[in-house]
C-alpha positions as CSV (number, residue, x, y, z in Angstrom):
1,M,0.0,0.0,0.0
2,V,1.3,3.4,-1.0
3,T,0.8,6.3,1.5
4,P,0.1,9.6,-0.2
5,V,2.5,12.4,0.3
6,H,1.2,15.8,1.3
7,S,3.3,18.5,-0.2
8,V,3.7,22.1,1.0
9,V,5.3,24.5,-1.5
10,N,7.0,27.8,-1.5
11,S,6.3,30.6,-4.0
12,S,9.6,30.5,-6.0
13,P,9.2,26.9,-7.2
14,L,5.6,27.5,-8.2
15,I,6.5,30.7,-10.1
16,F,9.3,29.0,-12.0
17,L,7.2,25.9,-12.7
18,A,4.4,28.1,-14.0
19,R,6.7,30.1,-16.2
20,L,8.3,26.9,-17.6
21,G,5.0,25.3,-18.3
22,F,5.4,22.5,-15.8
23,L,2.9,23.6,-13.1
24,E,0.1,21.3,-14.3
25,A,2.2,18.2,-14.3
26,T,3.6,19.0,-10.9
27,V,0.2,19.7,-9.4
28,Q,-1.2,16.4,-10.8
29,S,1.9,14.5,-9.5
30,F,1.9,15.8,-6.0
31,K,-1.8,15.9,-4.9
32,P,-2.6,17.2,-2.5
33,M,-0.5,20.4,-2.4
34,T,-0.8,23.1,0.3
35,L,0.2,26.7,-0.1
36,P,0.7,28.7,3.1
37,K,-1.5,31.8,3.0
38,W,1.6,34.1,2.7
39,V,2.8,32.1,-0.4
40,A,-0.6,32.7,-2.1
41,D,-0.4,36.4,-1.1
42,E,3.1,36.7,-2.5
43,I,2.2,35.2,-5.8
44,A,-0.9,37.4,-6.0
45,V,1.1,40.6,-5.7
46,K,2.3,40.5,-9.3
47,H,-0.4,39.8,-11.8
48,D,1.6,37.9,-14.4
49,E,1.5,34.5,-16.1
50,A,2.6,32.7,-13.0
51,H,-0.2,34.3,-11.0
52,T,-2.7,33.3,-13.7
53,E,-1.5,29.7,-13.8
54,V,-1.6,29.3,-10.0
55,Q,-5.1,30.8,-9.8
56,K,-6.3,28.1,-12.3
57,Y,-5.4,25.4,-9.8
58,L,-6.7,27.2,-6.7
59,A,-10.2,27.3,-8.1
60,P,-10.8,23.6,-8.5
61,R,-8.9,23.0,-5.2
62,H,-5.9,21.2,-6.6
63,L,-3.8,23.7,-4.5
64,E,-5.1,24.3,-1.0
65,V,-4.3,27.5,0.9
66,K,-3.9,27.2,4.6
67,Q,-3.1,29.8,7.3
C-alpha cells in the first residue's frame, strides 16, 4: 500500500514551474499540495502569467491555501 505524500510548497518553485509550463504536471503528480497563505499572497502581488497559472489550480482545489 502506498501512502500519499502531502506537499507544502513555497512561491519560488511555483512561479518557475508556471513560467516553464510544468505547473500542471507538478500539481497532478503531488496531490494534495498546500500553499501557506503568505505564499498565495506573495504570488498574487504580481499579476503575471505565474499568478494566472496558480489561480487556475486554486479554483478547483488542486492547490489548497492554509493559514
